[in-house]
LOTIMI-50220 format. One line per field, with one value per residue (C-alpha): residue number from 1; x, y, z. Coordinates in steps of 0.02 Angstrom, whole numbers, plus 50000, padded with zeros to 5 digits. Each point is the difference from the previous one (the first is absolute). Example, Ala and Ser with C-alpha at 12.3 -4.5 7.8 and 13.67 -1.06 7.14 Angstrom:
! residues 2
doke c(1, 2)
u c(50615, 50069)
v c(49775, 50172)
w c(50390, 49967)
***
This chain:
! residues 117
doke c(1, 2, 3, 4, 5, 6, 7, 8, 9, 10, 11, 12, 13, 14, 15, 16, 17, 18, 19, 20, 21, 22, 23, 24, 25, 26, 27, 28, 29, 30, 31, 32, 33, 34, 35, 36, 37, 38, 39, 40, 41, 42, 43, 44, 45, 46, 47, 48, 49, 50, 51, 52, 53, 54, 55, 56, 57, 58, 59, 60, 61, 62, 63, 64, 65, 66, 67, 68, 69, 70, 71, 72, 73, 74, 75, 76, 77, 78, 79, 80, 81, 82, 83, 84, 85, 86, 87, 88, 89, 90, 91, 92, 93, 94, 95, 96, 97, 98, 99, 100, 101, 102, 103, 104, 105, 106, 107, 108, 109, 110, 111, 112, 113, 114, 115, 116, 117)
u c(49652, 50085, 50153, 49971, 49922, 50147, 50110, 49907, 50002, 50189, 50040, 49888, 50082, 50181, 49977, 50036, 49990, 50155, 50032, 50011, 49807, 49907, 49936, 49963, 50013, 49903, 50054, 49880, 50089, 49933, 50073, 49924, 50009, 49988, 49947, 50100, 49972, 50144, 49963, 50152, 49998, 50112, 49960, 50120, 50002, 49968, 50140, 50081, 49956, 49827, 49994, 49904, 49908, 49900, 49921, 49932, 49810, 49978, 50174, 50028, 50107, 49859, 49932, 49849, 49820, 49838, 49962, 50110, 50170, 50145, 49892, 50030, 50176, 49935, 49840, 50112, 50124, 49849, 49935, 50182, 50009, 49825, 50036, 50173, 50091, 50095, 50055, 50150, 50082, 50153, 50102, 50055, 50098, 49839, 49883, 49914, 49939, 49872, 49985, 49855, 49988, 49858, 49987, 49879, 49931, 49938, 49924, 49896, 49950, 49943, 49904, 49913, 49962, 49903, 49911, 49842, 49889)
v c(50165, 49818, 50084, 50143, 49907, 49884, 50131, 50082, 49864, 49957, 50159, 49994, 49833, 50063, 50157, 50000, 50134, 50113, 49917, 50111, 50047, 49881, 50056, 49952, 50077, 49987, 50034, 50001, 50014, 50017, 50011, 49963, 49806, 49956, 50041, 49953, 50002, 50020, 49950, 50034, 49968, 50006, 49823, 49848, 49969, 49844, 49874, 49948, 49829, 50040, 50131, 49864, 49921, 50149, 50006, 49843, 49949, 49949, 50082, 50116, 50068, 50052, 49919, 49874, 50111, 49960, 49984, 49950, 50083, 49996, 50040, 50188, 49992, 49854, 50097, 50154, 49905, 49915, 50183, 50084, 49822, 50011, 50194, 49961, 50039, 49934, 50044, 49962, 50053, 50045, 50037, 50197, 50050, 50068, 49847, 49918, 50075, 49913, 50052, 49962, 50035, 50002, 50032, 50150, 49912, 49860, 50121, 50084, 49826, 49953, 50166, 50013, 49805, 50051, 50142, 50001, 50098)
w c(50066, 50061, 50001, 50093, 50129, 50011, 50020, 50135, 50102, 49968, 50042, 50160, 50052, 49978, 50102, 50177, 50130, 49974, 49813, 49860, 49942, 49908, 49820, 49822, 49831, 49841, 49847, 49832, 49840, 49816, 49840, 49816, 50025, 50184, 50184, 50144, 50181, 50120, 50197, 50113, 50179, 50151, 50045, 50010, 49830, 49929, 50002, 49843, 49984, 50025, 49856, 49869, 50133, 50079, 49828, 50032, 50019, 50207, 50032, 50164, 50120, 50114, 50140, 49973, 50025, 49959, 49832, 49859, 49981, 49861, 49865, 49967, 49923, 49888, 49933, 49987, 49900, 49890, 49952, 49962, 49893, 49922, 49951, 49917, 50136, 50164, 50177, 50085, 50166, 50077, 50140, 50038, 50156, 50063, 49957, 49865, 49830, 49917, 49806, 49910, 49810, 49867, 49812, 49955, 49858, 50089, 50139, 49878, 49899, 50181, 50022, 49829, 50052, 50150, 49922, 49975, 49855)
***
């Protein structure tokens, strides 16, 4: 959810009247061992020097608003890592691409732990 929210914000902020249309693309992939979520947008992308820092608690590129900022990507990274995965960001010619990956065995364990008899 956080990846999609961020992508919508980035695409909208980069779009001006007369420019190309803003867009967000979400792709879900699954195989026997992992689940992968890929979110692409038409925003400005992420500066290469910030590609690791964007996942740090408290880091934000957004103007300060009410409430705490800079926790969404940090929490997303934490969830991925706790489920045997990772998250990364790369720039494409059209904007940013975030890829979140988790292993299926970790996800199945989490579901089983949360189940009540």
